[in-house]
N, C-alpha and C positions, 0 to 999 in steps of 0.2 A: 038392104041397108044394114041388117044385123051382121052380115059377114064381116064388114069392116070392124065394127065395135067388138065382136067376139074375138077376132084375130088380135086386136090391140090388147084386149083384156088378158088373153092367154099369153101373149108375148110379155106383157108387163109383169105378170106373176113370176116369170122365170128370168127375164133379162132386164127388167126395168130397174129404176133406182128405188130401193126399199130401205136404205139405211141412213138417209139424211136425217139430221137432228130433229126436224119438225115432223118426220114420219114416225119417230119413236115417241110413245105416249101421245099419240095424235089427239088433238082436241080442236074445236073451232077457234079457240083463242090462239093456239100455236100456229094453226093454218093461216089465220088472218095476219099475224105478224110476219110470218115467212113470205106470204104473198106480196105484202107491201114492200118488204125489203128486196124481193126479187124483181121488182119493177125497175127496169133500166140497169140492173146489176147482176153480175155473174154469180152462179151458185157458190163457187169456191171463195169468192170475196164475202159472201153473205154469212157463211157458216160461223166464223168467229164472232161476228156481230150478233147473230141470233143467239148463240150460246150465252154471251155476256148479258144480252138484253133479258133473256129468260131467267138468268140467275138473279138479276136485280129486280125484275118485275115479273115474278112467277104467276101472278093473278091479275085480273082486270082491276080489282080493287086496289092492289098495290100500285098499279100503273096510274090509275085515276087520281090517287092521292099524292103522286110525285110532282115535283116542280118542273117547270118547262126546262130550266137549266139542266136538271138531272137527266131528263129524257134526251135533250139535245146533245149532251156530253156522250151519251151512248151511241149517238148517230154520227158523231164527228168522224169524217173520212168516207162515209157512205155516199154523200152527195144527195142532191134532190131533197133538200131539207124540209120542203113543204110536207113530205110524207110523214116525217116525225111529228110536225105540228098537228097534222090531221089525226095521227094515231092518238095523241093525248086528248084532243077534242072528242074523238069517238069514245075513248075510255070513260071520260066524264059523263057523256050521254048514256053509255051502257050502265054505268053505276046508278045514275039518277032515274033512268026510265025503263031499264030492262033487267033489274036485279043483278047487275054485273055479269050478264051473259049475252053472248051474241044471239040475235033473234034468228029463229029457224024460218025465215021468210025472205025470199029474194027481193021483194018490194022493200021491206024494212032494211035489209042489208044495203041496198043501193042508195038509200036515203042518208046513210051515214057518211061523214066527211072522209074523203079520200078513197071511197069504195065505189068503183065504177061497175059496169055491167059484167065484165069478165072476171074481175076480182070477186064480186058477189057470187058469181057462178062457181068459182073455185072453192070459196068458203062453204057454200051450200052443198057442193058435191063431196069435197074432200073432208070437210068437217062434220057434216051431218049424213053423208052417204045418200044424198037426194039427187034427183035427176036435174041437171042444169048444164047448159052449153057454156063454153068458155071460148075466148078468142085472143089468146096472148100471141106474142111474136112467133113462138114455135108452132103453135096450132095453125096460125095463118099460113105458114110455109107448108105444113103437111097437107092441109086442105086445098091450097092452091095447086099443088102438084097432083094430088090424088084425083081431083075433079077437073084438072087442066083449066083453072080459072086465070085469065089474064086481066090486066088492069092495075092501075096504081092503088096500092094498099092503103094509101092515105085518103082515097076518095070514098065518099059515102056509098055510092052505087056498088063498088067492089066489096066494101065491108058488109053491106046488107046482104049481098049474095053469099058471102062466107058465113054470116050468121045463120042464114037459112040452111046451109049445108051442115053447119055444126049442130043445129037442132035436129035435122033429119037423121043424123048418124048416131044419135044417143041410144044407148042400150036400154033394155028393160030392167036390168039388175046390175049389180057390181058397179054402181055409178062412180064411187070414189076411185076404184081401180082403173076404170076406163079413163077418167079425167087425168089421173096420174100417168097413165100409159100414153095417151096422145101427147102430153107434154114431154114425156121421156123420149118418145119417138122423134120429136122434132129436135130435142136437145142432143141426142146421142147418135141417131142414124140419119134422119132426114135433115142434115145440116145444110147451112147456106152454101158451102163449097164441099166438094167430094162426098156427096151423100152415099151411104152404104146400101145401095139399092139391092145388091145381091142377097143380103140377109134380112131385108125388110119384110115384116109379116104381112104387108098389104101390097106387095109388089105386083101380084098377078093382075090386079084391077087398077093399078095406078096409071092414069092416062098420060101423065107427063113422062113416065118411064116407057110406056108403050110407044109414044110418039117421039121419044128421044129428046125431051125438052126439059129435063130436070135442071139443067144448067141455066135455062132461060126463065124458069118460073120459081118463085113469083117474080113479076116484073119489078125491076129496081126503080125506086123513086129517084128522079134526077137530083143529084146533089147540088145544094146551094152553096154559093161562095160564102165562107165563114167571115163574119164581121170581126174586126179587130178594134180593140179599145185600149188606150193608154191611160193609166191612172197613177196617182202619186200617194204614197202611204207615209205617214209620219208616226214615228215610234218614240214618244217621250219615255225616258229611262231614268230611274233614280240611282242613288249611289250604291244600292244593293242589287242592282240589275233587275229590279221589278219593272215591268213595262205597263204602260197605260193602254187600256182597251175600252171600247164603247160597244154597247149592245145595239144591233141594228133593229129596225122595225120588222115586224113579222113578215111583211110582204117583200117580194123581190128576192134576188140572189142572196144567199146566205142570211135570209130573214131569220131574226131571232137569235143570231149567233154573235159572239164577241169578236170584234175585228179592230184593226187600226183606224186612226183618223184617215179619211180618204177624200181626195178631191181630184178634179180633172186637170188642174194647172198647178205647176210648181209654185208660182208666186202666191197662190191662195193658201198654201201650207202655213206660211208665216203669219198671214192675217188670222187664220183660224187659230193657230197656236197662241197668238197674242191675246185674242179675245177670250180663249178658254182659260189661260193661265195668268193673264194680266201681267205680262212681263215682256220686255223688249229683247230678252235673251234670244239669240237666233243663231247659235253655233250649230247649224244643221250639218250633219255629215252624211254623205251618200254612202249607204251601206252596201247595196247591191241592186241588181235588176233581176226580177224573176218573171217567168211566163207561166200562165195557168189557163187551162181550157175548161170552159163550161159547155153545156149541151149545144148552145147555138152561137157562141162567139169565144174568142180568145182575148186575154188581157196581157198587157205588159205592165208590170208594176215597178215603179221607181221607188225604192225604199230608202227613207231618210231617218236618221236617229238624232235625237237631241237629248243631252244629259241635263238632269235637274237635281237640285238639292232637296232632299226630303220627298214627301208625296203630297204635293199641293192639291187642294180640292179644286177641281175645275169649275168654271162658271159655264154650265151646260145644262140643257134641258133633256139630255139623254142619260140613260143609266151608264155608269162607268165604274171601272175597278182598276186597281194596281195588282198585278199578278206575276207569277213566275212559273217555270216549267213544272214544279212539283204540284202546283195548284190547278194546272190545266185539265187534269183528269176529271175535275168536278164541274167544269163549265163547258158549254158547247162552243168550240172554236174550229174553223175550217182547217184542214190539213196544212195548207201553205202558211197559215198564221202560226200554227204550232211549231212548224219547222223553223221559221224565222226567229221565234222567241227562244227556242233552244240554241240556235246559232249565236244569237246575241249574248245569251247567258254564258256560253263557252268562251266567247271572245272577250268577255269582261267589258 
C-alpha cells in the first residue's frame, strides 16, 4: 500500500503543482476557501477569484464581519452560489465558536455548512498536515483506474468502495504532500481523456493500464436529457439608465443575488409591473433573447425593458434597488444580469 503513496509523494515534490495562490502562505483558512471555490470549477477560473477574495477578506474575522452582499459580489460569475452563502455562515460560526480558527478535527469540520467529507479531509490534510482521505473528482478517477473499479460513480456502493481504497492508500507521513499529489495526478496526468500513462509514477501497478482499460474507467454515468425552461425578464429603467433589481431569496438558483423581475409568462409581466409601480404605463420593448445554462437545465430568457420617470418606490415585499454598471461591483449579481445591464446602459 505504501508503494502507491510514496510514489505519489515523490512525484508531487518534483512534478506537482506547487505555485498555486493557495499553496503560497498555506493556512487552513486559505485551503478552505480554495477547496470550496474549486468545487465544480476549474483551477484557472478560480485563481483570480481567490486572489480578490483573499485581498478583501484576509482573515476569518474580516469575512465573518462582512455583509452577504459583499461576499456575494466577490462570488459573482463563479456560479453555485450556495457555496458563498455557506462560506459566510461558516465564518460566523468560526468567529463565535472557534475563536476565528478552523477546528483541527474532521468531525467538527464536517459539521460546518458546506463542508462535506472530502472537503473536510482536504482541509485537515492540506491545512493541518494530518492524515485524512479525500475523494474529489480527480481522485475518484485515479483510484478507479489504479484499482480497476467499475461501477457508476454516483452510486453509494461504488463510492463506499473508493472511500475504502482512499483510506487504505494513505501514507504514514507527508500527508499534505500526498493529498496534493493525488489531486495533481488526476488533474494533470490521469485525465479523463488521453491520460499520460507513460510518465505516470504509479503506472507499474495500475490495473486499468495493465488491462488496457484506461479509456473505459471510470465508468461514465449515462447522461440525462437536459431540461429547458423559458422565462420572461422585465427591466424597469429610469431616465439616467439606472435599472431596477430585486434580491432573490437565499434558496434556489441565484439565491441571495440581485436579478430582474422574472415570471413564466409574458402576460404576467404587465400584471406584476402594474402591482409594483401602481401605473398602467406598459410600453414594454423587447430588448433581446438570451440563453444560459445551469448545472441541470438551460433557460431561454425573453428580456423586456420599460422606461420610467424618476425612481419610483415599488410596492413590494422583497428587497429592491435602482443600480447602474458602476455600482454592480458592490452587489452580488449573476454574470448574465451584469452583461445585460451594461448593454442597456450603452444603448441608452
